ROMI-326258 format. One record per atom (N, C-alpha, C): residue in one letter; x, y, z. Coordinates in steps of 0.1 Angstrom, whole numbers, plus 5000, padded with zeros to 4 digits. Layout:
% residues N
AXYZ...
***
This chain:
% residues 440
M418486114632M419686034634M420086034649W420985934652W421385904666W421986034672G421486064684G422086174691G421686314686G420986324674G420586444669G421686524663R421386614654R422486704648R422686824656M423886844661M424186964668M424587074658S424787194663S425187304654S426587264648Q426687294636Q427987264629Q428987384631V430287334632V431287434633V432387394624R433287484620R434387454612R435487384621F435887274616F436887194624F438187264624T438787284636T440187334637T440887254647S442187254647S442887174657S442587214671D442387344673D442087394687D440787354692R439687354683R438387314687R438387164690I439087084681I439086944684I439786904697R440886984700R441586954712R440786984724K439987094724K439187144735K437887064737F437387004727F436086944728F436086824738Q435186824747Q435086724758Q433686664758C433686544764C432386474766C431486544776E430186554774E429286604784E429286514796T429086584808T429086504820T428086394821D426886414815D425786324817D425686224805S426686214797S426686134785S427886044785S427685924778S428885834776S429685884765Q429185954755Q429886014744Q429186134738S429986224733S429386344727S429986364713F429286454705F429586464690F429686614687L430586634678L430786774672L430886754657W430086834649W429886814635W430586924627D431186884616D431986974608D431087044598S431287174596S430487254586S430987244572D432287204571D432887204557D432587074550A432586964557A432386834550A431086764556P430086764549P428786714554P428986564558G428386534570G428486404575G429686374584L430686464584L431886434592L431686484606G431986404615G431786434629G432986394638L432986444650L434086414660L433286354671R433786234675R433186164687R434186154698V433686194710V434586184722V433886104732S434586014739S433985934749S434385984763K433785924773K434085974787K435485954791T436185854785T437585834788T438485934780G437886014771G438686114764G439186064750N438785944746N439185894733N438485974722K439086024712K438486094701K438686034688A437686024680A437785964666A436886044657Y437286044644Y436386104633Y435385994629I434186044627I433085944623I432386004610F431685924604F430885964592F429385924594Q428486014592Q427085974594Q426286024582S425385934577S424685974565S423485874563R422885874551R421785794548R421885734534V421485604533V421385544519V419985494518G419185564509G417785524508G417085564521T416485474527T415785504540T416585464552S417785414550S418585354561S419585454565S419585494578S420685574583S421785494589F422985544589F424085464594F425185564599R426085504607R427185584612R428385484612L429485524607L430685444608L431885524612T432885454617T434085524622T435185544611I435685664610I436785684600I438085654606G438385704618G439585674625G439985764636D440985724644D441485804655D442085934650I441886044658I442386174655I443886184655K444586084662K445986074662K446586024649V445685954641V446085894629V445685984617W444386034618W443786114607W443986254610T444386334600T444386484601T442986534597I442686654600I441386714597I441186704582D442186744574D442086744560D441786604554S442486504559S442286374554S440986314558A440486354570A439186304574A438086364566Q438286494562Q437286564554Q437186504540K438386474534K438386404521K437686274521E437986194532E437286064533E435786074535A435386184542A433886204544A433286234531R433886324523R433286354510R433286234501R434286154501R434286034493R433185934497L432985924510L431885834515L430485894511Q430386024512Q429086084508Q428786064493T429886064485T429686044471T429185904468L429685804476L429085664475L427585664479C427285734490C425885744494C424985804483D425485904477D424685974466D424485884455A425385784453A425285684442A424485564446G423985564458G423185454463G423985344468M425285364471M426185254476M426385274491D426285164498D426485174513D427985164516P428585264522P429985264525P430385154534R429385104543R429784994552R430084874545H429484844533H429784724526H431184734520E431584854515E432884874510E433984854521K433684904533K434584894544K434784744548K433684674548K433784534552K434584454542K434284494529K435084424518K436484454519N436884574522N438284614523N438984544535L438184534546L438784464558L438984314555L438084254548L438184114544L439384094535E439584184525E440684174516E441984194523V442084284533V443284304540V443584184549A442584124555A442784004563A443183884555S442483874543S442883764534S444283774529A444683904526A446083924521A447083884532K446683924545K447583894556K447783744558I446583674557I446583534559I447483464548Q447283514535Q447983454524Q449483484526E449783604531E451283634533E451883544543D451083524554D451583434565D451683294560N450683244552N450783104548N451783084537Q452183184530Q453283164520Q454583144527Q454683174540Q455883154548Q455783014555L454682944554L454482814560L455582724556I456282664566I457282564562I456682424563V457282334557V456782194556V456582134570R457582164579R457582114593R456282144600T455782274599T454582314606T453382234602V453282214589V452082144583V452281994585W453481944584W453681804586W453381764601D453681844610D453381814624D451781814626K451081904620K449681904620K449081774614Y449681734603Y449281614596Y449381484604V450581474611V450881364619V449881364631E449781474637E448881494649E447481454646A446981484634A445581454630A445381304627H446481234625H446381094621H446980994632K447581044642K448380954651K447480854658F446280874660F445380784666F444580694656I444880714643I444280634633I445180534627W446480584625W447480494619W447880384629G448480274624G449080174632G450380214638D450880144648D452180184654D453280194644H453380094636H454480084626H454480204617H453280224612H453080334602H453480474608L452980494621L453280614628L454780634630K455480524634K456880524636K457680564623D457180514612D457780544599D457780704597H456680764601H456580914599H457580984608Y457680934621Y458680994630Y460080974625K460380854620K461680814616K462180894604V461380904593V461780984581V461981124584A461281184594A461381324597A462381354609H463081254613H463981264624H465081364621E465381454629E466481564626E467881514628G467981404636G469381344638G470181434647G471481394649G472381464657G472281444672V471481344676V471381304690V472181174693P472681154705P473481034708P472680904704H473380814698H472680684694H472180614707K471080544705K470480474716K471380374722Y472080304714Y472880184719Y474380214718N474780334714N476180374713N476280524715N476580574727N476580714729N477680784721K478680714716K479780774709K479280814695K478280754690K477680784677K476580874678K476380954667K475181044666K474280994655T472981004657T472080964647T472081054635I471780994624I471781074611I470381124608P470181234602P468881284599P468081194590G466781184591G465981104583G465881164569P465481084559P465381134545P464481254543L463581274552L462581394550L463181514556A464181504565A464781624572A465181734563P465781714551P466181824542P465081914537I463881864537I462781944532I461882004543L462081974555L461182014566L461182174568D462382234565D462382374567D462182454554V461682384544V461382444531V459982494531R459682604524R458282654524R457382554517L456182534522L455282444516L454982474501I454982604498I454682644484I455882614475D456982584480D458182544472D458282404469L457382314473L457482174470L456982144456T457782194446T457382174432T457882034428S457481994416S457981874410S459481874408E460081984404E461481994402E462181984416F461682044426F462282034439F462281884444L461081824443L460981684448L461881584440E461981614427E462881524419E464381534424K464781654426K466181674431K466381614444W465381634453W465481574467W465581424466I464781354458I464781214457I466181164451L466581234441L467881184434L469081194444V469081294453V470181314463V470081194473E468781174478E468681064488E468880924482N468680914469N468980784463N470380744463K471280834464K472680804464K473180724476T472480744487T472880684500T471880584506R470580614503R469580524509R468280524501P468380454489P467280454480P465980394486T466080294494T464880234500T464180324509Q464980394518Q464380494527Q463880614520A464480644509A463980764501A462680724494A462480604490A461280564484A460180564495L460480514507L459480524518L459080664521A460080754522A459880894525A458980954515F459180924502F458380984491F456880934493R456680804496R455380754497R454580824508L455380854519L454780924530L454481074527V455381134519V455181274515V453981284505R453881184497R452681174488R451381174495G451281094506G450081094514G449881224521F450981294525F450981424532F450381524523L450881534510L450481634501L448981614496N448581484495N447181454492N446281514503W446781504516W445981554527W445881704527T446981774524T446981914523T446081964512L445881894502L444981934491L443481934496D443281854506D441881854512D441581954523Q442682034526Q442582134537Q442482274531N441382344534N441182474528N442282574531E442882554543E443882654546E445282624539F445482504534F446682474528F446682454513R445482414507R445482364493R445982474483V445782604486V446282704476V447782714475F448482644485F449982654485F450582524480V449782434475V450282304471V449982284456D450982244448D450782214434D450282074434P448982054429P448381924430P449081814421A449881864411A450581774402A451981754406A452481814416A453981814419A454381664422H453681594431H454081464434H453581354425K452781394415K452281304405K452981304391S453881404390S454581414377S455381294374R455581274361R456281154356R457681154360K458381264360K459781274363K460081244378V459081284386V459281254401V459081104403R458081044397R457780904399R458980824393R459580864383R460680794377R461980804386A462080914393A463180924402A463180834414V461980794418V461780704429V462080564425R463080494431R463380364428R462380264433P461880174424P460880084429P461379984439P460579944449P461079854459P461479714453Q462579664457Q463079534452Q462579424461A462179324455A461679204463A462879144471K462679124484K463679074492K463578914493S464778854493S464778704493S465678654503G466078734513G467078684523G466378574531S467178474534S466678354542S467878264545L467678194556L468678094559L468477974550Q469577924545Q469577804537Q469477674546K469077564541K468977444549K470277414555E471377424547E472677394552E473277484563Q472577604564Q473077704573Q472377694587L471277614588L470577604600L471377554612K472277464609K473177414620K474077514626A474677594618A475577704623A474777814629W473677844624W472877954630W472277914643F471677794645F471177754658F472277734668G473477694663G474577674673G474977814679A475077914670A475478044675A474378104684V473078094680V471978154687V471778084701I471877954702I471677884714I472877924724A473977954719A475177984727A475078124733L474078204729L473978344734L473878344749D474578444755D474378464770D472978514773N472478594764N471078654766N470078544762K469478474771K468578364768K467278424763V466878544766V465678604761V465778624746A466878684742A467178704728A467278574720S467978474727S468178344720S466778284718A465878284728A464578224726A463778294715Y463878434716Y463078514706Y463478484692L464778484689L465278454676L464878314671Q464978214679Q464578084675Q463078074673S462278154681S460878144679S460378194666I461178294660I460778354647I460978244636V462078174637V462378064627V461377954629L460977924641L460077804643L458577834641T458177964641T456777994639T456478084627G457578154622G457378254611G456578374616A456578404629A455878514634A456478644630R455678754629R456078884626R456878934638R457879024635R458879064645R458179134657E457279234655E456679304665E455679224673A454879144666A453879064672A454478964682D455678904678D456278804687D456978874698A457678994695A458379064706A457479104717A456179144714A455279194724A454379084729L454778964727L453878854732L453878854747K452678834753K452478834767K452178694772W452478674785W452278544791W450778504790T449978604791T448478564791T448078514777Q448878534767Q448578484753Q448978344751I449578284761I450078144760I449278054769D448777944763D448077844770D448977714771F449577704782F450477584783F449677454785E448477464790E447677344792E447277284778W446677374769W446277324756W447177354745K448377394749K449477404739K449177494727S448877624730S448577714720S449077854723I449277934713I449678074714I448678164707N448178264713N447278364707N448178474702M448578464689M449478554683M448678674677W449078794680W448378914674W448578914659D447478934652D447378934637D447079074632K448079134625K447879274621K446879284609V446579164603V445679164591V444279174597D443879084606D442579084612D442379174624K443479234629K443479314641K442979244653K443379114655K442979044666K443878924668N443778854680N444678744682N444178624674R445178544669R444778414662R445578304668P444978184671P445678074677P446578004668I447777974673I448777884665I449277784675P449777674671P450177564680P451477614688L451477564701L452677574709L453477444708T454477444700T455177314697T456177284709P456577154710P457277114722P458577194725Y459477204714Y460677264716Y460477414720L459577484713L459377624716L458777634730E457977544734E457477554748E458577544758S459577454755S460677444764S461477574765L461577644754L462277764754L461577874763L460277874761L459477974768L459477944783L459377824787L459377784801L460677814808S461677824800S463077854806S463278004809L462378084804L462578234805L462078284818P462678384824P462278444837P460978524834R460178524844R458878604844R459078734852V459678834845V459978964852V458879064851N458079044840N456879134838N455879064830E454979134824E453879064816E454279014803Y455479044798Y455979004785Y456778884786V456678794776V457478674775V458878704772Y459178794762Y460578834759Y460778964766S460978964779S461079084787S462379144785S462379274788S463679354789S463479464799L464379474808L464279574819L464879714813R465679704803R466179834797R465279894787S464379824781S463579874771S462379954777E462080064770E460980144774E459580074774T459479984764T458279904762T458079794772G459179744778G459179634787G459479504780Y459579504767Y459879374760Y461079404751I461679304745I462879314737I462579404725A463479504724A463279614714A464179604702E465479564705E466479564694E467179434694P466579324688P467279194688P468279184677R468379294668R469379284657R470779284662T471079344674T472479354679T472979214682A472079134690A472479004693A472478914681H471578934672H471478854660H472778874651N473178994650N474379024641N475578954647R475678954660R476778884666R476778734663C475578684663C475478534660C475878514645L475378594637L475778574622L477278584620E477878674627E479378694626E480078574632A479578524643A480178404650A480078284641A478878274634A478678154626A479178164612G479778284608G480278304595G479178314584L478078364588L476878364579L476678514574P476178524562P475878664556P474778734564H474778864562H473778944569H472378904566L471578894577L470178854576L469378944585T468178994581T467379064590T466478974598I465779034608I464778954616I463678904607H463278984597H462178944588H462678824579D463978824577D464578714569D464378574576L464378584590L464078464598L462678414596R461778514595R460278474592R460178414578R460978464569R460978414555R461578274555T462578244565T463178114566T462178014569F461278044579F460177944582F459377914570S458978014562S458177994550S458877904540N460177924538N460977844528N461177704533M461377684546M461577554551M460377464550C459177524551C457977454550C457877374536A458577424526A458477364513A459177224513W460177214522W460977084523W460076964527I459076994535I458176884539I456876884532A456776964522A455576984514A454377024523L454677114532L453577154541L452577234533P451277204534P450277274526P450377424527H450177494516H450377634515H449377704524G448177664525G447177724533G447477704548V448077594552V448477574566V449577664570K450577674561K451677764564K451177914565N450277954556N449778094557N448978114570Q448278014574Q447478034586Q448378044599I449377964599I450377974610I451078104610M451478154598M452278274597M451378404598G450078394596G449278504596G449178584583H449478514572H449378574558H447878584555K447578684548K446178704543K445878604532P444778534534P444378434523P444178504510T444478434499T444278494486T443178414478A443178284479A442178204471A440878224477T439778204469T438378224474T438078124485D438477994483D438177894493D438877924507E440077984506E440778014518E440178134525K439578224518K438978344524K437678314531H436878224525H435478204529H435178074536Y435977974533Y435577834537Y436577764547T437877784544T438877704551T439377774564N438977724575N439477774588N439877654596R441177614594R441577484600R441677494615P441177384622P441277384636P442677374641L442877404654L444277404659L444977274659D444177164661D444877034661D445376994648L444677034637L445177014623L446477094621L446477214625L447677294624L448777234632R448477184643R449577124652R450177004645M449376924638M449976804632M451076844622W450876954614W451876994605W452977074611H452577154621H453577234628H454577154635L454177044641L455076954648L456076894638K455676864626K456476814615K457576914611I457177034609I458177134605I459177164616E458677164628E459677194639E460677074640E460176954640E461076834640E462076844629W461576874617W462476874605W463576984607I463177104611I464177214613I465177174624L464777124635L465677084646L466576974642D466076884633D466876774628D467976824619E467676914610E468576974601E469577064608A469177124620A470077214628A470877134637G470577004639G471376914648G471076944663V469876994665V469477024679V468876894685C469476844696C468976724703C467776764712F466676704708F465476734717F464576614716P464076564727P463176454727P461776494722N461476464709N460276514704N459076434708S459176304711S458076224714S457676244728G456676324730G456076344743G456976424753G458076474748G458976554757G458576694758Y458376744770Y458176884773Y459076934784E460376894783E461376934793E461577084793V461877134805V462077284806V463577304802G463777414795G465177454792G465577424778V466677484774V467177464761V468277354762L468077244754L468977134754L470177174746P471377104749P472577144743P472577124728F473277214722F473477204707F474377084704G473877004695G474676874692G474876854678E475776764675E476076734661E474976654655
***
């Protein structure tokens, strides 16, 4: 064996205390006469530990029992005899020790993970997907998990309210049972059912992800978010139908054109005149507009690329009247993005001034779609201008209308909307700069 067997002595506290490492060695050994295989190892630095040395079959081994400050002579002798019993039975004590260490480590990990709160795992989930999700989807995850209590962005006197996910962020992951989720949804339904439904859909994706992670799956009930009572608690999304009526166009355009903020005024009108999506239109850059060939390369979230739509005369006059302060058409010096971020404030003022019911920015996009029916604008043409995903087979694979064909119909719908709104504008060949006065 390593180091050879020295003469055995009976271990006593005094002998163990006096035993020192030999000057020409990095460590020295002293062997016990009462417990076969039990030894004392001392290093040059003076550290002392009990060890056990023996043989299983033809294999010799040595393992550490523990520091003399922790183990008494009596306890070390008992452990040595136990280990020798294993060797006599043909069992390698090293395997047992490794198994015990793994069990202890596993128990520690399990104990730590049982204290995992949702916030910790949620942050890891978002971080793992932030470069995969789209901007809108990522913002939804931040919004529902917002803790609230900070000054409102546009009104410092107000404090933001917590998102619908905030009440469960500090709950242990292991406690997200079907009963807990049901109670959470029912509470959120009382004040914000739509946001509660959105939060649940995001939580459902989050829990599905945790089930694919080895470190988290044992703490998640795979049926919690799939149970019938939880799904019944979530209110189904209601189809929205908000839109300007034909008779309301005059009052709406009058209030919007009268806005002091010409950027907001142009932006709101452009949504009604093109049916563009809110974010795509707000982030429109000057480089996306071709004033020579009268086109706009609008970003399409469906195809993930720009798609050309016509630049109609009245819309062109609006855009040419705007200041070029940066790369964005609807610029904003106060916004972090550089373009108009919150048009709802101006729009709400317009609705109040015009005596109209509440409408969202998306309702303005829906307005364009509804107005197209008044001139029997072909459904496929409308979808191509608005960026709707084709549904019919011929639309998907065969019909890709050229810009000049879209322009023919787009001019008609712009003229019809302006006529109903009472907006005086020379449509025949007129490309004057600026917004013309609102008229009867």
